[in-house]
N, C-alpha and C positions, 0 to 999 in steps of 0.2 A: 487650754488656757491662753489667751491672748499674751503675746510677748510684750512686756513693759519697754518704755524707752526711759531707762534708767539715768539719772543725773547725779552729778557729783557735788557735794558741799564740802569745802575745806574748813577745816577747823583752825581758826585762829587763836591758839591757845598761848598768847603771849601778852605779859602784863607791862612790859616795858615799850614806850612809843616807839623807840628806833627799831626793835625787833618787829613789832605789829607792822611798821610801815615798810619794813625791808621785805617782809613776806607778802604783802600786797603788791609791792612793786615788781617783785620776782614771778607773781602768779597771775597777775591781773589780765594777761593776754590770754590765758588759758582757762581761768576759773571765772564763773559769773555769780556763784552764790557761796557765801561765807557764813560759818557758824561763829557766834560770839557767845562764849560760855562764862562761866564764873570767873576763871582766870582773868580773861581779858576785862571783864565788866568790872571786877574789883579792883583791876589795876589802873584803869583808864576812864572808868565810868561811861556816861553817854557819849563821851567824846569818840569812844571805839566806833560806836554806830555811826555817828557823824562823818568819822573819816572814810568808813566803807561806803556810805551813802554819796559822799562826794564824788565818788568814782563810778557813781551810777549803777553799783552792784546791788544783789539782792542779799538780804539777811535772815538767818534763822537764829533767833535771840533764844539761847538755851539756858533759862535760869531756873527751870523746873519749879514753877511756883506751887508752895504747899503752905497755905497759911489760912486765916480766917478771911471770909469772903470780903470784908471791909478792906482789908490790906491788899488782897489780891486785885480788887477792883480800881483802887486808887493807884497801885503801881502799874497796873496796865494802862490806864487813862492817862498817866505821865508819859508812857513810852509811845503810844499811839501816834502822836504827831511826828515822830522820828522816821516814820515811813518803814518800820520793820515788815518782813513778809511772812515770817512764821514765828510764833510764840508757843511755849509749852507750860503745861500745869501737870503737877504729878497726880496721877489717878490714885493714889493711896490716899488721897485727901477725901473727906467726907462727900458722899454723893450730892447730898442737899445743898453742901456748901458750894460745890463745883457748879451745880445746876443754877443757883442764885446768881453766882459770879458771873457765868457765861450770858445768862439772861440780862443781867444789869448792865454788863459792858455793851452789849449789842443795843440795849435800849438808849443808853447815854450817848453813843457813837452814831447811831442811826441818822442818816442824811447829813451828817457831819463831817466824817472822815472814813477812808476806806479801813477795813479791817484785815489784819493779817489772818493767815491760817491759824487756827487754834488746835495744838496737838497735844494729845495726852502722853505722858511718859509712863511706860509700864514697868519693866524691870531692868535694873542697870546691867550693863554687860560684865560688870565685875562680879556679879552674883555668882555663887558656888552650888546652890541648892538644885542639882541636877534632875532629881526624881520628881520634883514638884513644879519645875518651871513652866512646863506647857499649860497646866491647869490654871496657874495664877496669871501668866499672859492672857490666856483666853478670857478669863474672868474680867480681867481690866479692859480689854479690848471691846467686850459687851458692854461694860459700863460708859466707855468713850463714846461707841456707837449710838448707845440710848440717850446720852447727854447732848448730842449734836456736835461733837468735835469733828473738824475735817479729817483728821488722821491720828496715827499713833506714832511714837518712838518705841521701838522693840528690838530685841536682840534678832540678828539676821537669821539664826538657826530656826527661830520660830515663824518666819516671814512665810514660808511656802503653806504652812497649815492655816495661818490667819488669812492669807489672800483668798484661800477657798472659802473662807467663812464670811469675808467683808465685801468681796467682789472687787471690781477693778476701780471704781471711783473714789474709794476710801484711800487716803495717802497713807503709805507706809514708809517711815524713814528709820533708816538702820544704822547705827554708829557701830564702832568695834570693827571697822572694815580693814582687812588685811591684804597686801598683795600676795603675799606667801603665808603659809602656816607660821605661827610663832609661839612664844612663850613669854607673856607678860602679864599685868595685874588684870588685864580682861579676860576673863575665863571663857566667854562665849563669844568669840571672834568668829568671823567667816571671810573667804577670800571674795574678791570681786567676781570671779567666775561663778561661785556658788550663788550669788544673789542678784546678778545683773538683770535677770529676766523676770524677777519678783518684786523687788523694791522700786518705789518712785524715786527715792533719794537715797544715796549712801553719803554717809559722812566719815571723812578721811583726814587724819591728821599726822600721826606719828610716822606711818609709813612714808609720807612725803617730806616732813622737816626733819627726820632722821637720816634721810637718804643721802649719798654723797653726789648725787645728780638729782635733785628734786624735781626738775621740769621733765626730765626723762621719765621718772615714775608717774607724774601725772599724764603725760602723753601716753604711756602703757595703759594707764587706766581708761583713759579716753577711747583709746583703740578697743580696749576689751570689752566696753560697755557699747561700742559702735556710735 
C-alpha cells in the first residue's frame, strides 16, 4: 500500500473570541488547516470562519449536518461564500435525503462558486459498541462512496481496513488522535504513529491545547508524520 502523506488539522474548540484568537496566534506558523466545530460555531458564529480565512488558512467546518434536505441545502448555500474547504454531513441521515441534498447543492453552485470537499461522518469516536463498530463503519462508508462524497470522517482504528476498501483517492479524516495512549471520553482513539501512513488528515485538539508546551507537541506530531 502506498504511504500516505498525512496532514494535521487543529481543532479550534473555543467559544470565546480571545481564546480562539490566542490559539490561532500561537499555532499559525505551524498549522495550515483548522477545524471549526459546534463549540466555536455556536460561540462565535460565522465570524469564526472569517477570522481563520483572514489568515489565509484552510477550514474543515465540522457541523455534522443531519436534517431534512431543504435545511441542509439552504444552510450549505449560506456557508459556501465563506470559502470553507471541507464540510461534513452525517451518514445516518436518510440515503435519498443525502443524495438529493448533494445533487441540489452542486446544481445550485455550478459555475458560480468553488465547492468544498463533502465528507460523510460515520461513527463518533466516543462510541463504545466495540463488537459491531466495523460493520457499521463499513456500511456507512459504502453509502458515502455510492453517494459521491469525497471522503469520510471515521475512527482511526477503522482506517486501515477502510483504506483497503476505498483505495487511495477517497479522503479519510480521523479525529480522536492522541500523541500517547490516554483515558478520556473518546473510546476509539489512536496515536499519530498508528495512523500516519493511512489517514489523509488527522484532527488533533486536546493533546495540543492541554499540553504545557503546545507548540512542542505540534512539532512532535509534524516530525512523526514527516
